N, C-alpha and C positions, 0 to 999 in steps of 0.2 A: 473616636473609631470609625473605621472605613466602612462604607456600606457598599453593598453588593451591588452591582450596575446591571446582573441579568436580569430579563425581562421575568415578571411575574405572570404567568399564563391564568387566566381564568377557569372557571369550572368547563365552559364550553370549548376553549380553546384546547385545553387537556383531551378532552373526549375526542375534537377533531384528531389531534396529535396522534393518540391510541389508534384511531381507526386508521389513520395513514401507515403506521406500522404494522397492523395487522395486514393491510394491503400490501405492503412490501413485502413482511415474512412469505404472504402466500406465493406472491410473484416469485421468490426466489425458489421456493420449494416445486413450483411449476417448471423453471427454466431450467432447474436443474433435470427435472423429469423428463421433460418433453422437448426440452429446446425454446429457442424464441420464435419459432414459428409455430409451435404448440399453445404457447402463451394466448390465452384470450381474456377479456374482461370479464366475460361470462364465466370462466372456469373459477376467476379470483373471487367473484361474487360466490360462486359456490363454496368455495373453500373456507372462505371467513362467515357465511350466513345471512351475508346483507345484499339486496338486491343489486342487479346491474347499474342502474340508475344511481344508487348511493356510492357505487367506485366512482363511475363518472363525474359526481360532484366533487370527489378529490382528486382525480385524476382525466385530464381531459382524452387521453389516450393512452396505450396500453407502452408507447415509448415515451412517455412522461413519467409514468410507472416506474419500469427500467431505469430511466435514469435518476429518478430518486433512490432506486435500491445502488445504484453504482456511487451516487456522492455520499451515500450512508458507509457503504465498504471502505471510499475512498477518506474518507472523513475517520474514521477508525484507524484506518493504516498510518493516517498521518498523524494522530493522537499519539499512538504508538512509538513514532519516529522521534516527536517532541519530549517524550519522556525519556526515550534512550541519550537524544543529546544532551540532556540535562544534567546526567551523569559527569562529573568531572573527569580530565583527561588533557593530553596531547592532542593536537589535531587530528593525527592519524587516528588515534583510539576513538573520538569521537565520530570520525567514518565507518570504524568499525561497530560502531553504537548503530549506526542506519542499517547496517547490512542484519547487527543483531534483530532490530525491528521490524524489517521485512519479512527476515525468518520466522520471527515469532507469530507474525500475521499469519504467514502461508501455514504454518505447523499446528496453530490452534485454529484455523478458519481457511482449511481446503476449500471448500465449497465456495468461500468468498473468491479465491483467487480464479475459481473455474467459470464464476460468474463475471468476475470483470473482462475475463478473456473472452468471454460471450458478446459481452455489449461492444466491445472492441471489434469482434469480426464480423457485426453487423451494421448495415445501414440505419442504425438507429439515431445517433447524434443529427443526421440530417434532416428528421422529421420533429425537433423539437425547438423552442425558440432560442436566439441568440443568448439571451441571458440564462436559460439552463442549462445549456452546452458549455458556457464560459465558466460556470460554475461549478461543473462536473471537471472541467478540464483544470481548474486552478489548483484543485488538492495536490496534482502531482507537478504543476507549477511550482509550487510552493515548495513541495519537498526537494526539488531539484535546486531552488535558491539557497536552502539550508546546504547542499550540498558544496555548492559554488563558495558560499559563504566561509566552510571549513577549508576547503581549498586555498583562498584566500588567506585564513589565519595562518596556517601551515607556511605560505610563503613569506608572509610577515616574521612569524617566528624564525625563520631560516631553516624550517625543516624540510623545505622543497623548494626547488627551483626548476620549474618546468623546461622542457627541451625547447627549441626554437619552432615557432608556428604551432605552439599548443598552448591552448587558452584554458582557464580553471573551468569554463562552461565544458570545455570538450572532455577532459578527464573526467568532471563531473557525470557527463552524459554518459560515457563508455562503463561507470561503474554502475551507473542506474540501469543501462540496457542489459550488463552483465546479470545481472540481480534478476529484474524484470524478467527478461528471455528465459532464464535458466528457470525460473520458478514456473512459468508458463510450459516448458519443458516437462518439469518436475510432475504436475498434476494432468499433464495430457493424455498419460497412456502409453507414452513414448517407451520402448523397453529399453530402458538406459542401462540397466542390470546386465544387459546381454552384451554390450559394447564396453563393459568394464566400468561401470559408474556407478556402484552400490547404494553410495550415498550423494544424491544429487546436491541435498544443500551445502554437506560438506565442501564438493566441488566447487559449487559456487562463491563460496566464501575464500576457499583457496587460490581459486582466479581472481578474488579481488587483490588479494595480497601480491600477486604475480604482478599485475597492473601497475600498482602503488609502488612496489620494488623497482618495476622497470623504468617508473618514471622518477626513481630516486627520491623517492619521499620516506625521510626518515622520522623515526627510527626503522630501519629496515627489518623484514622478518626474521633476519639472521641475528638481529641486534638486540630484539625486544620480546619478551613472552606474551604474544598477542592472546594465548590461552588462557593466562591469567586476565590479560584485559578482558576477553570474552565473559569469563565466571566472574568478574566483577559487575559488569554492565548487566547480564543477567541477574543477579543477586538485587541489585539495585533499582533496577527499572522494571522488572518481571519477576521477581520473588525465585530466580532459581531457574528460569524455565531454560530449555535446551534453545540455542541461538547458532547465529551465522558466523563465518570466519572464525573459528576456533583452530 
């Protein structure tokens, strides 16, 4: 019988982890309410009932605390992606699954999307160690590698022949940028309804299909019921929740 390789935390380690989580939760609430410049370690201490010294024992500065929050959110988003792409399907369906996971994260955690955008908008990463910065950014890099792998699968399967001077990395980045930038706009307060976009997430999904159709990635959206694909992925990965690229 296989044994678990996951580390077993001691009582003290569990206590430290629980405190970390409380401090990170408080930081998110303050960030959303007061913005990055309104976040202080003293506020985190007051919100959690611990002394400021205790907060500093866990995180040496507020930037380190914010990066820990960002890493937790990006880790959650990546875990959803891994659940979605585990659903069997053709390569383009698996790329749809990535869109589904991104939208599921955004719909169920819009505050998290706002926080991730706040982190990128501030000079936070310059104030933490190289190791902390790389650990945070590696979540998105891993997601992009999943996407490139799916494009490579489509090429191998004969479903996709990329146009000249276009690489799998470039197509993956274009799709990633569409989803990431579109979600940022959706939660930013931009009045999209006033310019004829009542459903931002639906528009992101349709834009993804336009990109893939334009690249000639088969089955084209005129040849395949991707609404059924979306429903199948939502049911298998997320219990039927609404998703993207429907």
